[in-house]
Structures are given as structure tokens and as C-alpha cells.
NULUMFI-92332 format. One record per residue (C-alpha): residue number from 0; x, y, z; chain; residue in three letters. Coordinates in nm, 4 decimals, decimal comma, padded with zeros to 6 digits. Layout:
N
rec k=NUM; X=X; Y=Y; Z=Z; c=A; r=ALA
...
END
This chain:
257
rec k=0; X=-01,0942; Y=01,0473; Z=02,1442; c=A; r=MET
rec k=1; X=-00,7202; Y=00,9692; Z=02,1218; c=A; r=PHE
rec k=2; X=-00,6582; Y=01,1437; Z=02,4483; c=A; r=LEU
rec k=3; X=-00,8633; Y=00,8988; Z=02,6444; c=A; r=SER
rec k=4; X=-00,6237; Y=00,6216; Z=02,5364; c=A; r=LEU
rec k=5; X=-00,2835; Y=00,7730; Z=02,6217; c=A; r=ILE
rec k=6; X=-00,2389; Y=00,5526; Z=02,9341; c=A; r=PHE
rec k=7; X=-00,1910; Y=00,2555; Z=02,7003; c=A; r=LEU
rec k=8; X=00,1337; Y=00,1734; Z=02,5181; c=A; r=TRP
rec k=9; X=00,1574; Y=00,0129; Z=02,1780; c=A; r=MET
rec k=10; X=00,4568; Y=-00,0988; Z=01,9778; c=A; r=PRO
rec k=11; X=00,5665; Y=00,1143; Z=01,6899; c=A; r=VAL
rec k=12; X=00,5249; Y=-00,1651; Z=01,4364; c=A; r=LEU
rec k=13; X=00,2617; Y=-00,4423; Z=01,4583; c=A; r=ILE
rec k=14; X=00,2239; Y=-00,7323; Z=01,2121; c=A; r=PHE
rec k=15; X=-00,1152; Y=-00,9064; Z=01,1945; c=A; r=THR
rec k=16; X=-00,1590; Y=-01,1711; Z=00,9201; c=A; r=ALA
rec k=17; X=-00,4327; Y=-01,4319; Z=00,8777; c=A; r=THR
rec k=18; X=-00,5057; Y=-01,6787; Z=00,5996; c=A; r=ALA
rec k=19; X=-00,7989; Y=-01,4583; Z=00,4984; c=A; r=ALA
rec k=20; X=-00,6395; Y=-01,1194; Z=00,4902; c=A; r=GLU
rec k=21; X=-00,3093; Y=-00,9461; Z=00,5637; c=A; r=PHE
rec k=22; X=-00,3092; Y=-00,6337; Z=00,7791; c=A; r=LYS
rec k=23; X=-00,0390; Y=-00,4336; Z=00,9316; c=A; r=THR
rec k=24; X=00,0464; Y=-00,0723; Z=01,0275; c=A; r=HIS
rec k=25; X=00,3313; Y=00,1558; Z=01,0977; c=A; r=TYR
rec k=26; X=00,3063; Y=00,4240; Z=01,3775; c=A; r=CYS
rec k=27; X=00,5462; Y=00,7182; Z=01,3807; c=A; r=GLU
rec k=28; X=00,5387; Y=00,7692; Z=01,7477; c=A; r=LEU
rec k=29; X=00,5678; Y=01,1114; Z=01,9081; c=A; r=ASN
rec k=30; X=00,4782; Y=01,1071; Z=02,2766; c=A; r=THR
rec k=31; X=00,5433; Y=01,4784; Z=02,3461; c=A; r=THR
rec k=32; X=00,4186; Y=01,7084; Z=02,0653; c=A; r=SER
rec k=33; X=00,0526; Y=01,6059; Z=02,0304; c=A; r=HIS
rec k=34; X=-00,0621; Y=01,4342; Z=02,3519; c=A; r=ILE
rec k=35; X=-00,2188; Y=01,7606; Z=02,4675; c=A; r=ASN
rec k=36; X=-00,2851; Y=01,9025; Z=02,1254; c=A; r=ASN
rec k=37; X=-00,6572; Y=01,8649; Z=02,1048; c=A; r=THR
rec k=38; X=-00,6810; Y=02,0892; Z=01,7950; c=A; r=ILE
rec k=39; X=-00,4508; Y=01,8541; Z=01,5896; c=A; r=PHE
rec k=40; X=-00,6409; Y=01,5437; Z=01,7054; c=A; r=TYR
rec k=41; X=-00,9787; Y=01,6981; Z=01,6318; c=A; r=SER
rec k=42; X=-00,8506; Y=01,7810; Z=01,2761; c=A; r=ASN
rec k=43; X=-00,7148; Y=01,4361; Z=01,2415; c=A; r=LEU
rec k=44; X=-01,0483; Y=01,2757; Z=01,3288; c=A; r=ILE
rec k=45; X=-01,2204; Y=01,4987; Z=01,0784; c=A; r=GLN
rec k=46; X=-00,9792; Y=01,4238; Z=00,7949; c=A; r=VAL
rec k=47; X=-00,9942; Y=01,0500; Z=00,8487; c=A; r=LEU
rec k=48; X=-01,3738; Y=01,0666; Z=00,8611; c=A; r=ASP
rec k=49; X=-01,3800; Y=01,2621; Z=00,5379; c=A; r=SER
rec k=50; X=-01,1719; Y=00,9901; Z=00,3651; c=A; r=LEU
rec k=51; X=-01,3578; Y=00,6900; Z=00,4813; c=A; r=VAL
rec k=52; X=-01,6974; Y=00,8559; Z=00,4043; c=A; r=SER
rec k=53; X=-01,5918; Y=00,9631; Z=00,0549; c=A; r=ASP
rec k=54; X=-01,9138; Y=00,9533; Z=-00,1543; c=A; r=THR
rec k=55; X=-01,7271; Y=00,9184; Z=-00,4838; c=A; r=ILE
rec k=56; X=-01,5054; Y=00,6328; Z=-00,3808; c=A; r=VAL
rec k=57; X=-01,6701; Y=00,4343; Z=-00,6655; c=A; r=SER
rec k=58; X=-01,5063; Y=00,6699; Z=-00,9201; c=A; r=ASP
rec k=59; X=-01,1513; Y=00,6373; Z=-00,8001; c=A; r=LYS
rec k=60; X=-00,9149; Y=00,4478; Z=-00,5811; c=A; r=GLN
rec k=61; X=-00,7175; Y=00,7481; Z=-00,4418; c=A; r=PHE
rec k=62; X=-00,8062; Y=01,0592; Z=-00,2448; c=A; r=LEU
rec k=63; X=-00,6005; Y=01,3176; Z=-00,0603; c=A; r=TYR
rec k=64; X=-00,7470; Y=01,5648; Z=00,1869; c=A; r=ASN
rec k=65; X=-00,6467; Y=01,7986; Z=00,4743; c=A; r=SER
rec k=66; X=-00,8277; Y=01,9753; Z=00,7568; c=A; r=THR
rec k=67; X=-00,7337; Y=02,2737; Z=00,9750; c=A; r=GLY
rec k=68; X=-00,4868; Y=02,5547; Z=00,9636; c=A; r=ILE
rec k=69; X=-00,1198; Y=02,5781; Z=01,0482; c=A; r=GLN
rec k=70; X=00,0375; Y=02,4624; Z=01,2759; c=A; r=PRO
rec k=71; X=-00,2222; Y=02,1973; Z=01,3356; c=A; r=ASN
rec k=72; X=-00,3206; Y=02,0761; Z=00,9879; c=A; r=ILE
rec k=73; X=-00,3991; Y=01,7129; Z=00,9627; c=A; r=ALA
rec k=74; X=-00,3298; Y=01,5519; Z=00,6183; c=A; r=TYR
rec k=75; X=-00,4648; Y=01,2180; Z=00,4978; c=A; r=GLY
rec k=76; X=-00,4877; Y=00,9994; Z=00,1884; c=A; r=LEU
rec k=77; X=-00,6136; Y=00,6590; Z=00,0882; c=A; r=TYR
rec k=78; X=-00,5253; Y=00,4194; Z=-00,1961; c=A; r=LEU
rec k=79; X=-00,7274; Y=00,1148; Z=-00,2794; c=A; r=CYS
rec k=80; X=-00,6028; Y=-00,1708; Z=-00,4963; c=A; r=ARG
rec k=81; X=-00,7179; Y=-00,1214; Z=-00,8585; c=A; r=ALA
rec k=82; X=-00,9283; Y=-00,4358; Z=-00,8775; c=A; r=ASP
rec k=83; X=-01,1115; Y=-00,3719; Z=-00,5503; c=A; r=VAL
rec k=84; X=-01,4854; Y=-00,3019; Z=-00,5790; c=A; r=LEU
rec k=85; X=-01,6143; Y=00,0322; Z=-00,4316; c=A; r=PRO
rec k=86; X=-01,7889; Y=-00,1284; Z=-00,1324; c=A; r=ASN
rec k=87; X=-01,4880; Y=-00,3370; Z=-00,0505; c=A; r=ASP
rec k=88; X=-01,2719; Y=-00,0356; Z=-00,0813; c=A; r=CYS
rec k=89; X=-01,4910; Y=00,1651; Z=00,1617; c=A; r=ARG
rec k=90; X=-01,5129; Y=-00,1275; Z=00,4107; c=A; r=ASN
rec k=91; X=-01,1367; Y=-00,1587; Z=00,4037; c=A; r=CYS
rec k=92; X=-01,0958; Y=00,2056; Z=00,4785; c=A; r=LEU
rec k=93; X=-01,3339; Y=00,1886; Z=00,7704; c=A; r=LEU
rec k=94; X=-01,1396; Y=-00,1049; Z=00,9211; c=A; r=GLU
rec k=95; X=-00,8093; Y=00,0860; Z=00,8595; c=A; r=ALA
rec k=96; X=-00,9363; Y=00,3933; Z=01,0384; c=A; r=ARG
rec k=97; X=-01,0280; Y=00,1930; Z=01,3470; c=A; r=GLU
rec k=98; X=-00,6888; Y=00,0248; Z=01,3327; c=A; r=ASP
rec k=99; X=-00,5154; Y=00,3643; Z=01,3312; c=A; r=LEU
rec k=100; X=-00,7430; Y=00,5091; Z=01,6064; c=A; r=ASN
rec k=101; X=-00,6666; Y=00,2164; Z=01,8349; c=A; r=LYS
rec k=102; X=-00,2968; Y=00,1542; Z=01,7570; c=A; r=SER
rec k=103; X=-00,1417; Y=00,4834; Z=01,6611; c=A; r=CYS
rec k=104; X=-00,3133; Y=00,7383; Z=01,8930; c=A; r=PHE
rec k=105; X=00,0255; Y=00,8887; Z=02,0032; c=A; r=LEU
rec k=106; X=00,1504; Y=00,9244; Z=01,6456; c=A; r=SER
rec k=107; X=00,1911; Y=01,2358; Z=01,4410; c=A; r=LYS
rec k=108; X=00,2015; Y=01,0239; Z=01,1283; c=A; r=ALA
rec k=109; X=00,0898; Y=00,6635; Z=01,0603; c=A; r=ALA
rec k=110; X=00,0039; Y=00,4155; Z=00,7835; c=A; r=VAL
rec k=111; X=-00,2379; Y=00,1201; Z=00,7797; c=A; r=SER
rec k=112; X=-00,1994; Y=-00,1463; Z=00,5075; c=A; r=TRP
rec k=113; X=-00,4095; Y=-00,4444; Z=00,4146; c=A; r=SER
rec k=114; X=-00,4701; Y=-00,6532; Z=00,1031; c=A; r=ASP
rec k=115; X=-00,7277; Y=-00,4112; Z=-00,0296; c=A; r=ASN
rec k=116; X=-00,6243; Y=-00,0591; Z=00,0791; c=A; r=CYS
rec k=117; X=-00,3849; Y=00,1821; Z=00,2436; c=A; r=MET
rec k=118; X=-00,4847; Y=00,4642; Z=00,4759; c=A; r=LEU
rec k=119; X=-00,2275; Y=00,7204; Z=00,5786; c=A; r=ARG
rec k=120; X=-00,2168; Y=01,0487; Z=00,7754; c=A; r=TYR
rec k=121; X=00,0508; Y=01,2951; Z=00,8900; c=A; r=ALA
rec k=122; X=00,0943; Y=01,6424; Z=01,0344; c=A; r=ASN
rec k=123; X=00,2901; Y=01,7349; Z=00,7228; c=A; r=TYR
rec k=124; X=00,1899; Y=01,7512; Z=00,3516; c=A; r=SER
rec k=125; X=00,2265; Y=01,4188; Z=00,1695; c=A; r=MET
rec k=126; X=00,0873; Y=01,5130; Z=-00,1792; c=A; r=LEU
rec k=127; X=00,3317; Y=01,4434; Z=-00,4567; c=A; r=SER
rec k=128; X=00,6099; Y=01,3606; Z=-00,2050; c=A; r=VAL
rec k=129; X=00,7586; Y=01,0132; Z=-00,2596; c=A; r=MET
rec k=130; X=00,8190; Y=00,8079; Z=00,0552; c=A; r=ASN
rec k=131; X=00,9796; Y=00,4655; Z=00,0271; c=A; r=SER
rec k=132; X=01,1554; Y=00,4965; Z=00,3670; c=A; r=ALA
rec k=133; X=00,8396; Y=00,3834; Z=00,5530; c=A; r=ILE
rec k=134; X=00,7729; Y=00,0234; Z=00,4377; c=A; r=PHE
rec k=135; X=00,6762; Y=-00,3207; Z=00,5453; c=A; r=ILE
rec k=136; X=00,8053; Y=-00,6455; Z=00,3824; c=A; r=PRO
rec k=137; X=00,5818; Y=-00,9557; Z=00,4039; c=A; r=GLU
rec k=138; X=00,7046; Y=-01,2944; Z=00,2842; c=A; r=CYS
rec k=139; X=00,5230; Y=-01,6093; Z=00,1922; c=A; r=ASN
rec k=140; X=00,6079; Y=-01,8677; Z=00,4567; c=A; r=LYS
rec k=141; X=00,6913; Y=-02,1534; Z=00,2094; c=A; r=ILE
rec k=142; X=01,0249; Y=-02,1906; Z=00,0422; c=A; r=ASN
rec k=143; X=01,0477; Y=-02,2372; Z=-00,3296; c=A; r=ILE
rec k=144; X=01,2504; Y=-02,5423; Z=-00,4487; c=A; r=SER
rec k=145; X=01,4448; Y=-02,3861; Z=-00,7414; c=A; r=ASP
rec k=146; X=01,5275; Y=-02,0615; Z=-00,5506; c=A; r=GLN
rec k=147; X=01,7935; Y=-01,9129; Z=-00,7871; c=A; r=THR
rec k=148; X=01,6066; Y=-01,9657; Z=-01,1097; c=A; r=GLN
rec k=149; X=01,2682; Y=-01,8705; Z=-00,9575; c=A; r=PHE
rec k=150; X=01,3886; Y=-01,5438; Z=-00,8036; c=A; r=TRP
rec k=151; X=01,5710; Y=-01,4416; Z=-01,1168; c=A; r=HIS
rec k=152; X=01,2492; Y=-01,4895; Z=-01,3162; c=A; r=VAL
rec k=153; X=01,0363; Y=-01,3265; Z=-01,0393; c=A; r=ALA
rec k=154; X=01,2433; Y=-01,0049; Z=-00,9989; c=A; r=THR
rec k=155; X=01,2863; Y=-00,9636; Z=-01,3798; c=A; r=ASP
rec k=156; X=00,9109; Y=-01,0057; Z=-01,4161; c=A; r=PHE
rec k=157; X=00,8452; Y=-00,7433; Z=-01,1505; c=A; r=MET
rec k=158; X=01,0929; Y=-00,5081; Z=-01,3138; c=A; r=GLY
rec k=159; X=00,9032; Y=-00,5376; Z=-01,6397; c=A; r=GLN
rec k=160; X=00,5773; Y=-00,4472; Z=-01,4642; c=A; r=LEU
rec k=161; X=00,7455; Y=-00,1344; Z=-01,3217; c=A; r=ALA
rec k=162; X=00,8625; Y=-00,0462; Z=-01,6729; c=A; r=THR
rec k=163; X=00,5093; Y=-00,0731; Z=-01,8044; c=A; r=ARG
rec k=164; X=00,3967; Y=00,1861; Z=-01,5527; c=A; r=VAL
rec k=165; X=00,6702; Y=00,4245; Z=-01,6425; c=A; r=LEU
rec k=166; X=00,6078; Y=00,3847; Z=-02,0218; c=A; r=ASN
rec k=167; X=00,2560; Y=00,5378; Z=-01,9674; c=A; r=ASP
rec k=168; X=00,2341; Y=00,8334; Z=-01,7258; c=A; r=LEU
rec k=169; X=-00,1432; Y=00,7872; Z=-01,7118; c=A; r=GLU
rec k=170; X=-00,1059; Y=00,4499; Z=-01,5523; c=A; r=VAL
rec k=171; X=00,0193; Y=00,4089; Z=-01,1969; c=A; r=LYS
rec k=172; X=-00,0301; Y=00,0268; Z=-01,1599; c=A; r=ASN
rec k=173; X=00,0184; Y=-00,2819; Z=-01,3653; c=A; r=ALA
rec k=174; X=-00,0771; Y=-00,6550; Z=-01,3398; c=A; r=TYR
rec k=175; X=00,0428; Y=-00,9538; Z=-01,5319; c=A; r=ASP
rec k=176; X=00,0423; Y=-01,3309; Z=-01,5310; c=A; r=GLU
rec k=177; X=00,3621; Y=-01,5225; Z=-01,6417; c=A; r=LEU
rec k=178; X=00,3716; Y=-01,8938; Z=-01,7187; c=A; r=PRO
rec k=179; X=00,6282; Y=-02,0612; Z=-01,5044; c=A; r=TYR
rec k=180; X=00,6970; Y=-02,4352; Z=-01,5080; c=A; r=ASN
rec k=181; X=00,3572; Y=-02,6089; Z=-01,4676; c=A; r=ASP
rec k=182; X=00,1861; Y=-02,3060; Z=-01,3200; c=A; r=GLY
rec k=183; X=00,1879; Y=-01,9207; Z=-01,3299; c=A; r=LYS
rec k=184; X=00,3551; Y=-01,6363; Z=-01,1577; c=A; r=LEU
rec k=185; X=00,1288; Y=-01,3399; Z=-01,0695; c=A; r=TYR
rec k=186; X=00,2579; Y=-00,9877; Z=-01,0161; c=A; r=GLY
rec k=187; X=00,1281; Y=-00,6432; Z=-00,9260; c=A; r=TYR
rec k=188; X=00,2830; Y=-00,3050; Z=-00,8813; c=A; r=VAL
rec k=189; X=00,1133; Y=00,0245; Z=-00,7834; c=A; r=GLN
rec k=190; X=00,2020; Y=00,3893; Z=-00,6925; c=A; r=CYS
rec k=191; X=-00,0019; Y=00,6563; Z=-00,5453; c=A; r=THR
rec k=192; X=-00,1194; Y=00,8466; Z=-00,8529; c=A; r=PRO
rec k=193; X=-00,0046; Y=01,1848; Z=-00,7286; c=A; r=ASP
rec k=194; X=00,3617; Y=01,0841; Z=-00,7813; c=A; r=LEU
rec k=195; X=00,5602; Y=01,1950; Z=-01,0757; c=A; r=SER
rec k=196; X=00,6736; Y=00,9292; Z=-01,3142; c=A; r=GLY
rec k=197; X=01,0366; Y=00,9423; Z=-01,1900; c=A; r=SER
rec k=198; X=00,9257; Y=00,9248; Z=-00,8244; c=A; r=ASP
rec k=199; X=00,7003; Y=00,6342; Z=-00,8929; c=A; r=CYS
rec k=200; X=00,9797; Y=00,4530; Z=-01,0704; c=A; r=GLY
rec k=201; X=01,2180; Y=00,5169; Z=-00,7920; c=A; r=GLN
rec k=202; X=00,9691; Y=00,3834; Z=-00,5287; c=A; r=CYS
rec k=203; X=00,9026; Y=00,0709; Z=-00,7386; c=A; r=LEU
rec k=204; X=01,2601; Y=-00,0095; Z=-00,8036; c=A; r=ARG
rec k=205; X=01,3480; Y=00,0325; Z=-00,4374; c=A; r=THR
rec k=206; X=01,0650; Y=-00,1886; Z=-00,3328; c=A; r=SER
rec k=207; X=01,1410; Y=-00,4551; Z=-00,5864; c=A; r=ILE
rec k=208; X=01,5093; Y=-00,4650; Z=-00,4664; c=A; r=ASP
rec k=209; X=01,3717; Y=-00,5139; Z=-00,1114; c=A; r=ARG
rec k=210; X=01,1757; Y=-00,8195; Z=-00,2212; c=A; r=LEU
rec k=211; X=01,5029; Y=-01,0135; Z=-00,2562; c=A; r=SER
rec k=212; X=01,6621; Y=-00,8434; Z=00,0482; c=A; r=GLN
rec k=213; X=01,3838; Y=-00,9560; Z=00,2805; c=A; r=TYR
rec k=214; X=01,2152; Y=-01,2518; Z=00,1183; c=A; r=CYS
rec k=215; X=01,4702; Y=-01,4333; Z=-00,1025; c=A; r=TYR
rec k=216; X=01,3874; Y=-01,8015; Z=-00,1464; c=A; r=GLY
rec k=217; X=01,0156; Y=-01,7734; Z=-00,0684; c=A; r=LYS
rec k=218; X=00,7451; Y=-01,8540; Z=-00,3209; c=A; r=GLU
rec k=219; X=00,5800; Y=-01,5148; Z=-00,2885; c=A; r=GLY
rec k=220; X=00,6594; Y=-01,1760; Z=-00,1366; c=A; r=ALA
rec k=221; X=00,5394; Y=-00,8127; Z=-00,1138; c=A; r=ARG
rec k=222; X=00,6757; Y=-00,4853; Z=00,0006; c=A; r=VAL
rec k=223; X=00,4203; Y=-00,2166; Z=00,1107; c=A; r=LEU
rec k=224; X=00,5656; Y=00,1366; Z=00,1228; c=A; r=ALA
rec k=225; X=00,4012; Y=00,4685; Z=00,1974; c=A; r=ALA
rec k=226; X=00,4035; Y=00,5654; Z=-00,1683; c=A; r=SER
rec k=227; X=00,3876; Y=00,2281; Z=-00,3579; c=A; r=CYS
rec k=228; X=00,3562; Y=-00,1400; Z=-00,3298; c=A; r=ASP
rec k=229; X=00,4780; Y=-00,4509; Z=-00,5118; c=A; r=VAL
rec k=230; X=00,3737; Y=-00,8167; Z=-00,4888; c=A; r=ARG
rec k=231; X=00,4180; Y=-01,1479; Z=-00,6617; c=A; r=PHE
rec k=232; X=00,2694; Y=-01,4926; Z=-00,5836; c=A; r=GLU
rec k=233; X=00,2336; Y=-01,8251; Z=-00,7431; c=A; r=ILE
rec k=234; X=-00,1457; Y=-01,8014; Z=-00,7039; c=A; r=TYR
rec k=235; X=-00,3957; Y=-01,5503; Z=-00,8369; c=A; r=LYS
rec k=236; X=-00,4552; Y=-01,2844; Z=-00,5637; c=A; r=PHE
rec k=237; X=-00,6260; Y=-01,0177; Z=-00,7720; c=A; r=LEU
rec k=238; X=-00,9746; Y=-01,0173; Z=-00,9270; c=A; r=GLN
rec k=239; X=-00,9237; Y=-00,8263; Z=-01,2506; c=A; r=PHE
rec k=240; X=-01,1448; Y=-00,9283; Z=-01,5515; c=A; r=PRO
rec k=241; X=-01,0037; Y=-01,1923; Z=-01,7709; c=A; r=ALA
rec k=242; X=-00,7118; Y=-01,0684; Z=-01,9708; c=A; r=ALA
rec k=243; X=-00,6302; Y=-01,1395; Z=-02,3318; c=A; r=THR
rec k=244; X=-00,3168; Y=-01,3003; Z=-02,4536; c=A; r=SER
rec k=245; X=-00,0370; Y=-01,0723; Z=-02,5873; c=A; r=GLN
rec k=246; X=00,3048; Y=-01,1182; Z=-02,7523; c=A; r=ASN
rec k=247; X=00,5471; Y=-01,3874; Z=-02,6175; c=A; r=GLN
rec k=248; X=00,2557; Y=-01,5475; Z=-02,4251; c=A; r=GLY
rec k=249; X=00,2263; Y=-01,2798; Z=-02,1699; c=A; r=PHE
rec k=250; X=-00,1119; Y=-01,1805; Z=-02,0288; c=A; r=ILE
rec k=251; X=-00,1303; Y=-00,8073; Z=-01,9710; c=A; r=ILE
rec k=252; X=-00,3987; Y=-00,6218; Z=-01,7770; c=A; r=ASN
rec k=253; X=-00,3368; Y=-00,2520; Z=-01,6913; c=A; r=LEU
rec k=254; X=-00,5895; Y=-00,0660; Z=-01,4887; c=A; r=ILE
rec k=255; X=-00,6234; Y=00,3163; Z=-01,5012; c=A; r=LEU
rec k=256; X=-00,6768; Y=00,5069; Z=-01,1781; c=A; r=LEU
END
């Protein structure tokens, strides 16, 4: 139970990154409202359990759920990356739940992000509500040599991916590979599928702007927000099936949620 852990203190924001997998979380701390609210915490445990034990995770990468009645409703959602296999999605959610249980036990709202998934909960409804204010930037540690040209190409490339999402309201993510010098640039953008097209676009544009704000000059970067995420690298970080060549030498691969 969360209550058994209240004597511990954890930072609001913790970064954990390894060569194998990136993991981080954001805890919206509230040390007064819910410490003694066993009803809310009971509902929270139930809603997180319902999300990570979702029996139809193989059919989708997104689920929203809630448990309880006002004023103690717990709301939760998950989003898995579009190329992630069902078992990997479920394993990622299990790890994310443990992360939130251990690190955000005083929080009325929290998000756990990793390479493969996002798990989020709150004491307020999140469905169809765009939230780009809660976000985490993560930069590749290596500087790129031709910073000005590279970042002009990279941000323009990411903007094109965002436009592809907005041109098809059925699609809430896009992936592409762009030839650059002797290699390739790989990019991915994704929104939670409950968002409207305009809200998804706003979240993606804000996150793409933050790539330069926080990571300019690096050879890869990502911004993970509560409602969307964007990422580019000079190496392939997704496992989509082989794409086919399109006009202007671009490789396009869009995955429906």
C-alpha cells in the first residue's frame, strides 16, 4: 500500500537512463490531500491493475479507464509505442506500475515514460484533454558536427511527420527515415488517440519546438509529454516492418492505432 511508504521522500522528478532503455517519471506531489485518503488509493491501485492486466492489449496500444465515484475517482491511461509487440507492451506497463507505486506514492497525478510505453494516472479526468505542460526532454549525449544544417533538417523533418498525422485524423503517429549525408535520420511522432486533430497538432508542435530549446546541437533528441511524444535519432530505434520507397526518396511508414 502507498500509506506504508509515506515516511520516505522522493524527488518530484527523477531521470534514469541506461544504454539498454530509457526510463523516467514525473510525480505531481500533494502531501496533504491524499495521504490519509485510503479510498482514493484503493481506487488508484484498482485502476492501475486494470490497465496493466488489460486482456486485449494485443488489439490496441491505448486504453483509458477509471475506478470509484466522486470525489475519490482514480483515472488512468496507457499508451504503447506503435511498433511494440503485445507482450513487450504489457511488460513495459508492469514495470511502469511498479515505478509509480514506489516513486509517486504521495502524488495525486503522475506519469511514467520509457522507450516502449507511457502509464499515467490522476484524480481528474484526462480523456480528450491535451496536456503538453507536463513533459520531459532527453538529449543524446553526443554533439553533431554540422549543428546548424543538421538541426534545420531535423526540425523540418519532424514538422513534416507532424503534418502527416494531421492530414489523416485516423492516424495519431507517424514514422519516417530520411537520407542525410552518408547515413539516415529517423523520426517518430505520436499522440494519445483520444485527442482531437487540433489538440494533437498543438502538442506535437510544442514538443518539436522544445527539441531545439533543450537539445540543440545533439545528434538525437526526444520530448515526452503527457499527451504526445516526438523523437529523432541518427540510428534506427523502432522495429516497424520494412517500408517502401515513396516520392523524393522518402521512406514512409504510418501505423494505425
